[in-house]
N, C-alpha and C positions, 0 to 999 in steps of 0.2 A: 558522476553521481551513481552510487551503488543502489541497485533496485532488487528487491526480493518479491516474487509473485507467489501468492497463496490462493489457489483455486482448485477445486476438485475436478474440474473439467479439463482433460488433456487438450481438447480443441481450443478452449479459451486461453490456456497457458501458452500454447503454440501461437495463437493469434497475437497475444500480448508480446511475446518474444519477437515475432516478426515485425510488429509495429514499432516497438522500442529499439530494435536493432538499427533503425534508420537515424537514430540520434547518436552522433559521434561521442558525446560526453556521457552516455549511459552505459553502464556495465551491469548486466543481469548476473548477480552473484549467486542466485539460487532460486529454487522453487519447491513448493510442497503441495501435495494433494489432500492432506488431512491436517487437522488442527494440532495434533501432537507433534508431528514432524515440523510444522511451521514454527511453533514456539521454540523448539529445540534449535532449529537452524537459524532463526532470526537472532536468538541470543548469542549463538556462536559466531555468525557471520557479520553482525552489526551493520546492516544496510542503512543507507540514508533515508530510503523510502520503501514502504511496503504497500503493494497493491493487494488488497484483501477481500476475498469473497465472504459472505455471511454464512452460507450453507455449505458446510464441509463435514466429513466424518470426523469423529473423535473429539467433539466438543464445539465445533463451529467457530466462525470468525469472531464472534463477540468474546468468546473464551480467549482466543489468540490476542485480541485487542487488549483485554484486561491484563493478560500476562505480560505483554511487552511494554505496556505503559506504566508498569510498576517501577521501572528503572528511572533514575533521575534524568539520564540522557536516553531518549528513545527516538525511534525513527518517525518520520512523518508518515501517517497512515492514510491511504486513499482507499476507502471502501468502495468496491465496484461490484454491484449485485443485481440479480434479477428480482430481488425482493425489496423494492424501494418504499415500503410502507412507512408511514410516519412513526410508528412505534419503534421500528428498527433504526430509522434515521436518528430519532431522539436518543435511543439507547447508545448508539455508536458515538454520537457527539458527546454524550455524558461521560463515556468511558475514555474519551481522549482522541477520537479520530479527528483529523483536521479537515477531511473532505469525504463526501458521500455522493456517489453517482449511480444512476440507473443504467445498467448495461444496454437496455433497449433504446432509451431515448437520450442518454447523455454521454455517449461514447466520445463525441467530439469535444465536449466540455472537459472530460477527463483527460484527453490527450493534450488539450490546451493547458490544463493545470500541470501536467507532467513537463511540458515545455517551459512553463514559468519556473518550476522547481529546478530544472536543469540550469537555467540562467542564474537563479539565485545561488545554487550550490556551486556554480562555476565562478561566481564573483570572488574577489580576493578577500574573503573574510571567513571566519570559522563557520562550520556547518550549524552550530548552535545559533549563531547570530542570524544566519540565513533562514533557519527555521522560524525564528521569532519574527523576521520580516514578512514571511509568508502568511503566518497565522494571525 
């Protein structure tokens, strides 16, 4: 499963890289610290899953979410944020995010979701069908 990490915090990107490197079937194909680079890189690299922060320079995570969900085939988006307010959660889900987690209290749930995604993307069916199964 190809994963892209979009978060303005170098510490968080490093932590996610270290955590996800423990999964044999995950390949981190890129990362970005700002919204502009995230959109550009995601469109170019075509990851299966994007882990996306809301607050980033250059437009923010919701801007990234809108831009990447315009395509007919888009990655599964896991919003992982320090801003778990209902208005952000609702907006992200309206814009097409499949998952929304609080960095402070839901890290374990986010990792469990990544594990489920790995299993589904590893199953002998297309990534589109796997995505439909998850959501």
